[in-house]
N, C-alpha and C positions, 0 to 999 in steps of 0.2 A: 385455109386461112381465114375463113370464120370462125372455124371453134377457136383459134389463138386469143380470139375475142373476150369469150364469155371462158376459158378453162386457164388453169394456170401454164405460163409461157414464159421460157426464157429463150435468148437468144445469142448465140458468139455473133460480137462485128468485128470485123478489122478496115478499119477507115471508114468508108461508107460503103461497105458489102459486109451484108449478110451473110456470114460464115455457115451459119447451121442454125438449126432453134427444137425446143423439146418442146413437148406440149403432155400435162398430165390430166388424167381423169380420175373423180372420186366414186369409188361406188359405194364405199362406207366408208365410215370414217377411219379405221384401221388398215384399209384396203383400196390403194391406189394401181392404176395402172399406168403406162405411156401411150400416149394415143396415140402420140406423130416422136420422131425424133429423125432429123432429117439433114444432111449435111454435103454441101456443094462437092459436087464430084472432083472439081480442080485444088477441092480443102480435105479430103480423104485422106485419110495414114497418115496424120499428121498431129494424133491423139485429139483433136477437134471433139466427137464424141463420146469419148471417156471423161473430159470437162464438162462436158451440157451434162452427163449422165453424174457426175459426183455430187454439180451441186445443185441439181435437183435431187438426189439423194438426202441431200445434208438438210436441205429445205422439208423433206418429207421427216425427216426423224426431229427436226427442232418441233414438228407437229405431233409427234409422237406417234406416228402411223409405223404398222407391225410390216406390211406386207404390200411389195410393190412388184406387179405381173405385167410382163409384155405377151403380146401374140406378133406370130412373123409365122409364113409360109413355113410349113412343115416338110423334113427331111422325105418323104413320100410324095410331094410334090415331083415333077421331071425338070422342075425349072431349077436351074446350077446356079442362079446368081445368089439366091437366100443362104447359103452356105456362109460364107463371111458376114452375114447378119447374123446367123443363131452364132457362130463362132466369136462374136462380141460378146453377144450376152453372156455365153458359155464364160469367157474368161473375166465376165466383172461378175460372177457370182454366182448366176439364175440358174434355174434348176427346173427342166423338162420337166414337166407333169403330164400332162396329154394332150394328144392330138384330137380334134375336131373335124371328122372327113367333111364332114359339109358344112360348117357354117358362115363362111364365105361362098362357096362352090365347089365344087368336085373335083375344081383344077387348081383351087389355091386350099386344099388344106389346111388349118390354124394349128399351128403348135404353141401351147401356153406354157410358157415357163414365170417362174416365181424368185420371188428372194426376199429376205427377210430383214429386213431395217431394224426392228427394235425387238427384242427378244419380249412375251410376255409375262 
């Protein structure tokens, strides 16, 4: 929540309920990442994550950003819950490019994926 006060943040609201949010972090003017994306469990599977991501990508394209990256737990982790997360990004055009076995810690190997938003 603290980071959303200082990073570009987009939210979906249904009535008085925050359904989900997405925060972005700039590494370089041409390269940003998805710092955090979350959808309430009772609202998942309804396209809300796709809508948030599409909105963030459009916002970044307007700013001529070329690359959007995301890191999530890699397939080499024994945690089965991240398969849906990895599949979410694959279906939306992200390409896995590297696994960092100890970036976070040995039990959470990080998978870095990237998407080209604007050709150079």
